[in-house]
C-alpha positions as CSV (number, residue, x, y, z in Angstrom):
1,M,-45.5,0.6,-11.8
2,P,-49.1,1.7,-12.4
3,I,-51.9,-0.6,-11.7
4,P,-52.5,-2.5,-15.0
5,K,-55.7,-1.9,-16.9
6,F,-58.2,-4.7,-17.0
7,H,-57.2,-5.8,-20.6
8,E,-53.5,-5.8,-19.5
9,L,-54.5,-8.4,-17.0
10,M,-56.3,-10.7,-19.5
11,L,-53.2,-12.6,-20.8
12,P,-51.4,-12.9,-17.4
13,L,-54.6,-14.1,-15.8
14,L,-55.2,-16.7,-18.6
15,K,-51.6,-17.9,-18.1
16,H,-52.3,-18.6,-14.4
17,Y,-55.3,-20.7,-15.4
18,G,-53.1,-22.6,-17.8
19,D,-52.4,-25.3,-15.3
20,G,-55.8,-26.7,-16.1
21,K,-57.0,-26.6,-12.5
22,V,-60.1,-25.0,-11.1
23,H,-59.4,-21.7,-9.3
24,T,-61.4,-19.0,-7.4
25,R,-62.1,-15.7,-9.0
26,Y,-59.5,-13.7,-7.1
27,E,-57.1,-16.5,-6.2
28,F,-54.3,-14.8,-8.3
29,L,-54.6,-11.3,-6.8
30,D,-51.5,-11.6,-4.8
31,S,-49.4,-13.3,-7.5
32,L,-50.4,-10.8,-10.1
33,G,-49.6,-8.0,-7.6
34,I,-46.1,-9.4,-7.3
35,E,-45.8,-9.9,-11.1
36,F,-46.7,-6.3,-11.7
37,K,-44.6,-5.0,-8.8
38,L,-47.5,-3.3,-7.2
39,T,-47.0,-1.4,-3.9
40,P,-49.0,-2.0,-0.8
41,E,-50.7,1.3,-1.4
42,E,-51.7,0.3,-4.9
43,L,-53.0,-3.1,-3.8
44,A,-55.1,-1.3,-1.1
45,E,-56.6,1.3,-3.5
46,R,-60.4,0.9,-3.8
47,V,-63.1,1.8,-6.3
48,S,-66.6,3.1,-5.4
49,S,-68.0,-0.5,-5.2
50,G,-65.7,-1.3,-2.2
51,L,-63.5,-3.7,-4.1
52,T,-59.9,-3.0,-4.4
53,R,-59.0,-1.5,-7.8
54,V,-56.9,-4.6,-8.7
55,A,-59.7,-7.0,-7.7
56,D,-62.2,-5.0,-9.8
57,R,-60.0,-5.2,-12.9
58,I,-59.3,-8.9,-12.3
59,G,-63.0,-9.4,-12.1
60,W,-63.7,-7.7,-15.5
61,A,-60.7,-9.4,-17.1
62,T,-62.2,-12.8,-15.9
63,T,-65.6,-11.8,-17.3
64,F,-64.2,-10.9,-20.7
65,L,-62.2,-14.2,-20.9
66,K,-65.3,-16.2,-19.9
67,K,-67.6,-14.4,-22.5
68,A,-65.1,-15.2,-25.2
69,G,-65.0,-18.9,-24.2
70,L,-61.4,-18.9,-22.9
71,L,-62.6,-19.7,-19.4
72,I,-65.7,-21.5,-18.0
73,Q,-67.4,-21.4,-14.7
74,P,-67.9,-25.0,-13.5
75,E,-69.5,-23.8,-10.2
76,R,-70.2,-20.5,-8.6
77,G,-67.1,-18.5,-7.8
78,Y,-64.8,-20.8,-9.7
79,H,-63.2,-20.8,-13.1
80,E,-61.0,-23.0,-15.3
81,I,-59.4,-22.7,-18.7
82,T,-61.1,-24.2,-21.8
83,D,-59.5,-25.8,-24.9
84,R,-59.9,-22.5,-26.6
85,G,-58.0,-20.8,-23.7
86,Q,-55.2,-23.4,-24.0
87,Q,-55.1,-22.8,-27.7
88,T,-54.8,-19.1,-27.2
89,L,-51.8,-19.6,-24.9
90,K,-50.0,-21.8,-27.4
91,L,-50.1,-18.8,-29.9
92,G,-47.4,-17.1,-27.8
93,L,-49.1,-13.8,-27.8
94,D,-47.5,-10.7,-26.1
95,F,-50.8,-9.2,-25.2
96,L,-54.5,-9.9,-25.2
97,T,-57.3,-7.4,-25.5
98,P,-61.0,-7.6,-26.4
99,A,-60.2,-6.3,-29.9
100,K,-57.5,-9.1,-30.3
101,I,-60.0,-11.7,-29.1
102,V,-62.5,-10.6,-31.8
103,E,-59.7,-10.9,-34.4
104,L,-58.8,-14.4,-33.2
105,Y,-62.3,-15.6,-32.6
106,P,-64.9,-13.9,-34.8
107,D,-67.7,-15.9,-33.2
108,S,-67.1,-13.8,-30.0
109,K,-69.1,-11.1,-31.8
110,N,-72.2,-13.2,-30.9
111,N,-71.8,-11.9,-27.4
112,A,-72.9,-8.4,-26.4
113,F,-69.6,-7.8,-24.5
114,Y,-67.8,-7.9,-27.9
115,N,-70.4,-6.5,-30.3
116,P,-71.6,-2.9,-30.0
117,L,-74.7,-3.7,-32.1
118,L,-75.8,-6.5,-29.7
119,R,-74.9,-4.3,-26.7
120,E,-77.5,-1.8,-27.7
121,K,-80.2,-4.4,-27.2
122,H,-78.6,-6.0,-24.1
123,E,-80.5,-5.7,-20.8
124,F,-77.4,-4.5,-19.0
125,K,-75.8,-2.5,-21.9
126,D,-74.9,0.3,-19.5
127,K,-72.9,-2.1,-17.4
128,I,-70.8,-3.4,-20.2
129,E,-67.6,-1.6,-21.1
130,E,-67.1,-0.1,-24.6
131,L,-64.0,-1.8,-26.2
132,T,-62.3,1.5,-26.5
133,L,-62.5,2.2,-22.8
134,E,-59.6,1.4,-20.5
135,G,-61.4,1.7,-17.2
136,T,-64.0,-0.7,-15.7
137,P,-67.6,0.5,-15.1
138,D,-66.8,1.3,-11.5
139,E,-63.8,3.3,-12.5
140,E,-65.8,5.2,-15.1
141,I,-68.3,6.1,-12.4
142,D,-65.4,7.3,-10.2
143,T,-64.0,9.4,-13.0
144,A,-67.4,11.0,-13.8
145,L,-67.9,11.8,-10.1
146,A,-64.4,13.3,-9.9
147,N,-65.0,15.5,-13.0
148,K,-68.3,16.7,-11.6
149,E,-66.7,17.5,-8.2
150,L,-64.0,19.6,-9.9
151,Q,-66.6,21.4,-12.0
152,T,-68.6,22.3,-8.9
153,Q,-65.5,23.3,-7.0
154,S,-64.6,25.7,-9.9
155,E,-68.1,27.2,-9.7
156,I,-67.8,27.6,-5.9
157,K,-64.5,29.5,-6.4
158,D,-66.1,31.8,-9.0
159,Q,-68.8,32.7,-6.4
160,V,-66.3,33.2,-3.6
161,D,-64.3,35.6,-5.8
162,K,-67.4,37.7,-6.2
163,I,-68.5,38.2,-2.5
164,T,-67.4,41.0,-0.3
165,P,-64.7,40.7,2.5
166,R,-67.5,40.9,5.1
167,Q,-69.5,38.2,3.4
168,F,-66.3,36.1,3.2
169,E,-65.9,36.4,7.0
170,N,-69.5,35.2,7.5
171,L,-68.8,32.3,5.1
172,V,-65.7,31.2,7.0
173,N,-67.7,31.3,10.3
174,K,-70.4,29.1,8.8
175,L,-67.8,26.7,7.4
176,L,-66.1,26.1,10.8
177,V,-69.4,25.6,12.5
178,A,-70.4,23.0,9.8
179,M,-67.1,21.3,10.5
180,G,-68.1,20.8,14.1
181,Y,-66.2,23.7,15.7
182,G,-68.8,25.2,18.1
183,K,-72.4,26.0,17.3
184,E,-73.7,28.9,15.2
185,E,-75.8,30.4,18.1
186,Y,-72.6,31.1,20.1
187,S,-70.1,31.8,17.4
188,T,-69.5,35.5,16.6
189,V,-68.1,37.7,13.9
190,T,-66.2,40.7,15.2
191,S,-66.6,44.3,14.2
192,Y,-65.5,44.9,10.6
193,T,-64.0,48.3,11.2
194,N,-61.8,47.5,14.2
195,D,-61.2,43.8,14.6
196,G,-57.6,44.0,15.7
197,G,-56.6,41.1,13.5
198,I,-59.5,38.8,14.6
199,D,-62.5,38.3,12.3
200,G,-64.4,35.7,14.3
201,I,-64.5,33.9,17.6
202,I,-65.9,30.4,17.9
203,Q,-66.6,29.0,21.4
204,A,-65.7,25.4,21.3
205,D,-68.0,24.7,24.2
206,E,-71.3,26.3,25.2
207,L,-69.9,28.1,28.3
208,G,-67.1,29.6,26.5
209,F,-64.2,28.0,28.4
210,E,-62.3,27.4,25.1
211,K,-62.3,29.7,22.1
212,I,-60.9,29.5,18.6
213,Y,-59.9,32.8,16.9
214,I,-60.5,33.2,13.2
215,Q,-58.9,35.4,10.7
216,A,-60.4,35.5,7.2
217,K,-58.5,37.3,4.4
218,K,-59.9,37.7,0.9
219,F,-57.3,38.4,-1.7
220,Q,-57.0,38.4,-5.5
221,D,-55.7,35.4,-7.3
222,G,-51.9,35.2,-7.3
223,S,-51.6,37.0,-3.9
224,S,-50.0,35.6,-0.8
225,V,-50.3,36.0,2.9
226,G,-47.0,37.0,4.4
227,R,-45.5,36.9,7.9
228,P,-46.7,40.4,9.0
229,D,-50.4,39.2,8.6
230,I,-49.7,36.2,10.7
231,Q,-47.8,38.1,13.3
232,K,-50.7,40.5,13.7
233,F,-53.2,37.6,14.0
234,V,-51.1,35.8,16.6
235,G,-50.6,39.0,18.6
236,A,-54.4,39.5,18.8
237,M,-54.9,35.9,20.1
238,T,-55.1,36.9,23.7
239,G,-56.5,34.3,26.2
240,T,-56.3,31.4,23.7
241,T,-53.7,29.3,21.9
242,K,-55.9,28.2,19.0
243,G,-56.5,30.0,15.8
244,V,-57.5,29.4,12.2
245,F,-56.2,31.7,9.4
246,I,-58.2,31.2,6.2
247,T,-57.5,33.0,2.9
248,T,-58.5,32.8,-0.7
249,A,-54.8,33.3,-1.6
250,K,-51.6,31.3,-0.7
251,F,-49.3,31.5,2.3
252,S,-45.7,32.5,1.8
253,S,-42.9,30.1,2.9
254,S,-42.0,32.6,5.7
255,V,-45.4,32.0,7.4
256,E,-44.7,28.3,8.2
257,E,-41.2,29.1,9.4
258,Y,-42.6,31.7,11.8
259,L,-45.3,29.5,13.2
260,K,-42.7,26.7,14.0
261,S,-41.2,29.0,16.6
262,R,-44.5,29.8,18.3
263,S,-46.4,28.0,21.0
264,E,-49.8,29.0,19.6
265,K,-51.5,26.4,17.4
266,V,-52.6,28.1,14.2
267,I,-54.1,26.2,11.3
268,L,-53.6,27.6,7.8
269,I,-56.2,27.1,5.1
270,D,-55.4,28.5,1.7
271,G,-57.7,29.1,-1.2
272,P,-57.8,25.5,-2.8
273,K,-58.2,23.9,0.5
274,L,-61.0,26.3,1.4
275,I,-62.9,25.3,-1.7
276,R,-62.5,21.6,-1.0
277,L,-63.7,22.0,2.6
278,M,-66.7,24.0,1.4
279,Y,-67.6,21.2,-1.1
280,K,-67.1,18.5,1.6
281,H,-69.2,20.2,4.2
282,N,-72.0,21.5,1.9
283,I,-71.3,25.2,2.2
284,G,-72.6,26.9,-0.9
285,V,-73.7,23.6,-2.4
286,S,-76.6,21.3,-2.1
287,V,-77.1,17.6,-2.8
288,R,-78.9,17.3,-6.2
289,K,-79.2,13.6,-6.5
290,T,-78.4,10.5,-4.4
291,I,-77.5,7.3,-6.3
292,D,-77.6,3.8,-4.8
293,L,-74.6,1.9,-6.4
294,K,-75.4,-1.8,-6.0
295,G,-73.2,-4.8,-6.4
296,L,-73.8,-8.5,-6.2
297,D,-74.2,-10.0,-2.7
298,S,-72.5,-13.4,-3.1
299,D,-73.2,-14.4,0.5
300,F,-77.0,-14.2,-0.2
301,F,-76.8,-16.8,-2.9
302,D,-74.4,-19.0,-1.0
303,E,-76.7,-19.2,1.9
304,L,-79.9,-20.1,-0.1
């Protein structure tokens, strides 16, 4: 099942504290993972802060329970249930959310975590979740970055669609060099009028003992590269067994079947993958802003 949202963890987490003992902040990570039938992949998934997504959500669930007076922190890194917390468990609730806590305990509005008006004056208002959000602050950052990445990649595609086939060949050459395949001073782009199926040659080493052949095909959206194009490319790969075929279009299913029967190693890069690689290796984009995302260093305080 999907990783539970932080508010979906609030009641199960409170129940674990119901034994009245003192527990560490993430002591129930494994048991909650079992309870929600999370896969190893889901348990390993991380947010930008470096924490696993489950631990991040448990942390915020703990914070909201503490701010509402359902948990207390007797010492650093440890929590235990309060009388209010035990009282809440006795209600037999099926769920617990920040909104439900406000309904049960109106005095929770005295805390900025539960009161939008107080939040506006709070020193860390940008760090506190809105009650209507389902994600934690780290997850909201991840979502915003992902949306910005998609927007920029869309803009890259628009520009790639506008360039000429010759410019596209040069772009592909620069991308492969940026990815670490050879150096620009000894990579070449072949003659445009008679390239024999080869658009570029990258020397993987300075002396040219190993070469990588390149074919760059610019097509309109909806087009696909078929087996004849690949056969022509492979036929032109004399003296090498390595090639990269890059296109703005897609590859037909017959292409992969054909390459399975060949000894040559040909890497296929279609339009969407090309745009992702350009974004990753800063081809056609530049870094506008670098943000330091900081988190608490618990070891620093423990060692004081």
